[in-house]
N, C-alpha and C positions, 0 to 999 in steps of 0.2 A: 334638219331639225322641222318636227311637223309644226304648222303653222297654228298659233294660238289667235282665234278670230276675235278676241276682244281687244288685242293690244294696238291696233291700229287707230289713230286718230285723224278724222279730216278735218278739212277748214270749216265745214258747216255742222260738225259735231258740237255738242256740249263740251266747254272746256273742262279736262279732267280736274283742273284745280277746285271746282266746284262753285265759280262765280255766279253760274247761271247764264253767261253770255256764250255765245257761239266761240271755239277755237280761235277762229281767224280775228276774233274782235277783242281777244284777251291775249292769251301767252304766247300765241303765235308770234307776234311781233315782238314781245316782252322779251324772250328768249334769245331772239338777234341781238337786241341789243345792251346785254348783260355783260361786264367784264368777264375775261375767262375764268377766273378763281370762282365767281358766283355762278358762272355756268356750269362748273363742274360739280359744286355743292346741288344745284338745282337739278341737273341730270341724274345725280344719284338718289335725290329723294323725291323726284316725280317719274322718272323712267327706269329707276335701279340700275343705270347705266354707271359703271366705275371706270373712269378714266386712266388710262395706265401711264406711269411715270417712266423716266429714262431705264431704271434697272428694271421695270418691268418688261418695258419693250425689247431690251436685250435679251431677258429670259425667254421670252417668244420667239425671239429670231432664233435661239440655240436649239429650242425643240422643232422651230421651222426647217432647221438644216438638216437635224435627223429625219424630220418627215421625207424631205426630198431626196436624201440619200437612201431612204426606204425604197421610194417609187422608182429610185433610178435601177435599184437590186432587182424589183419586181419586173421592170420592163424588158431587164436583161433576162429574164427567166422565162417571159411569158412564150409559150409554143404551144403548137397542136399535141393534144393528148394530156398535158397536166390538168389537174384538178383545182377547183376553188378551193379547197382545203390545202393543197399544196402551197398555195398562194397565203394562206394564212398563217401555215407553220414557218415559211419564209418571214414574214413581217412581224410574228411575234418573236420568234429567236434573234433576230436582227434589234428590235426594240430592246428585248431585254439583255441582250448581250451589250448594248451601249448605255447601260444604267437607267432606262426608262421604262414607262409601263405603258402598254396599249389602252387608250382611253375607252375604247368599245367594249371591251372584256366585263362582262359582270353588268354594264350600264342598263338600268332598269330591266334586267334579265337576259341582254343579250349575250349568246354563249359563245361568240369567237372575238377574235382580235382584231378585225378590220371587215370592212364591207366591201364585197365583191359581188358586182351587177353585170349581168350579160343580158347584152340585146335588149329585149323588151322589158328587163328589170330595169325601173327607174332608179331605185335606191334601196339601201338596206339589205342587200342581198346577203343570206347568210352563207359563208362556205360550208363546202359538203363536197359531194361526190360527183357533182356536174363538170364534165369533161370540156376543155376548151376545143374547139372546132376551127378549121380553116374557114376565115370570114367572119368570125364572131367579133363583136365588139365588148370589151370588157372594162368596166371601170373600176378603179381600186381607189378607196377612201382611208386615208391613214391620219390618225391622231394620235401622236406620243404625248405622255405626261413627262417632262423632264426638268428636274428641279423645281417642281411645282407648279410648272406651266404647261399651257397646252398650246398647240398649233395645229390645226386643220387643213389638209389640202388632199385633192383628190384630180386625177386624171383618166382619161379613156384612152384606151389603147387598141389597136387593131391584133387579129391573132391571124397571121398568115395573109392571105390576098383579101382585102375587104372587096365588096361589092360598092357599086355606086350609090347607093341608098346609104350605106353604112359611111362611106366617106362625105357623102353630103350631111348626115347628121352631126357628125364629128366635127366638121368644118364648121357649122352653125353654132354648135354648142360653144366651141372655142373662142369665136367671135363675140358670142353673146356676153360671154365674160369680159372680154376685152372692153366692149362697148360699156359695160355696167362699172368696170374700174375708172372710164374716163370721166364718169360723172362725179367721182369721189374729189371732193374737196370743201374745204370750210364756206359755210353760208348755204351749199347745196342742201337738197333735202334727200331722204330715203326714197322716197315717191321717184326722184330724177333717177335713180339707178335702175329701178324697176321698169320704169317707163323706156329707158333707152334699150333693155334688153328685149322687153316685149314687142316693141317696134321693130327691131331687126329680125327677130324671130319670126315674127307674122308675115315681114315683108319677104321672107323666104320659103312660105308657106309651112312653116313649122308652128309648134304651139308651146306654150310655156306652164307647167306643172304648178298649180295653185297650193297644193296641200303642204308641201316641203318649203322651206324658206332658208335664207341665211341666217346668222345670228351672232351675236357679241360672242368672244372667245379669249382664252387666255388665263383669266383666274380659275375658271371653270369650263367643262366641255361646251355648256351651253348658257349663254347670258344674254340680256337684253343688250340691244335691241334686236327683233325681227326685222328682217330684210327681205322683203318679197320679191321676187323675179318680175313682177308686173306691176304696173300701177300707173300714177298722175304725175305729170311734173308740179313742184311746188307742194307735195302733201308730204306728212309726214314729219318724222323728228329732223331737225337742223343738225349737220354734221359740223362737230367741232374737233379741234385737234385733240390727239390723245385717245380717240374713240379706236377700237380694235374690233373688226367683227368679219366674218366671213362673206364673199359673193359666191354662190354656187348654183348658177342656173341649171336646172334639169329641163331639157329640151326633148321633147316628141315629134317625130316625123309625122306621126298623124294627128289624132285629136290629144286635147290635154288630160282626158279622163283616166282615171286609174282605178286598180283596185287592190287590197292589201290581201296578200294570202294568207292561209289559215295559223300560218306560225305566228303570226303578228306583226311582222317586220317586212318581209319582202313586198316590196310595191312594184307593181307592174302596170303596163299599159293597158288599157281596158281593151282596145282594138288590136292588141298583139303587135303593133309596129314598133320601130327601134326606138331608143332613147339613147341620149347621151348626155355627160356632165364634165364640166371642169371646175375646179374650187382653188381660190387663193383665200390667206388670210391677210387682212389689209388694215393699215394703220393711216388714220386721217392724219396729214401733218400740218403744218402751218401754210404750206405752199400748195398742198395738193394730197398725195398719198403715196405711201411705201409700201411695197408686197413684202410681206414678213416669211412667206413662202413663194418665193420669184420661181417662175419658169417661161420660158418663151411661148408667146401666144401667135405667133407669126408662122 
């Protein structure tokens, strides 16, 4: 999801409620002390966040299971010599066969059913004639709509035998997702997630893409809140049970800068270095979190 720069509220910013006070002196603390039912109403009115109920969570889980089955099928099919459009055909056919709709197809004009991003492509790669080569990294981002619910997940795979740089960036990206997940629990804030991801990535000499962020999901493809993969501890919206959103850090081996190609979708690293990404759809629970698209991160 492309970042909306106006969505993030810092502690020292004017409070969005219009009181004239700084956010930290106004609703920052009020939100934390509200009863759960009142918080749900406030989050809808103030942030546009729709809290998911038990039946919604089960629906997203079902979509998530299909998404993971689709990625398993993709992983088994990846080999030198196939094209990114071959992957698109596989994802489209399997999704439709199982009674679902591929969310990317036609979304804001996107022409295919899945995003396939190779090597220097950060995200939103449009499937076509590009052939997978030995040593490539290929990220496949799947979002089915099943029973009216959306689940979003992606993984980065190796084609053939990866080089040392490919191994490094994939390992760092995977661990960045795990670090972000560890910050998900009631009372923490969205900034805690981004801080954990950014701190680890930069410690490893890599960088975090700023322009694209995680997002709410479930009822629609992209919902509030936005979940940046960089940030500061204690900033941003407080996490409460029933929130569902993606964490999907895009990590570059070189600098964080990017450019979008003339197709209007494909984002690539500006310096041509490798990029990798992993994504899961996450539910905030009373005790912490549950992944609705779980796969091992070790």
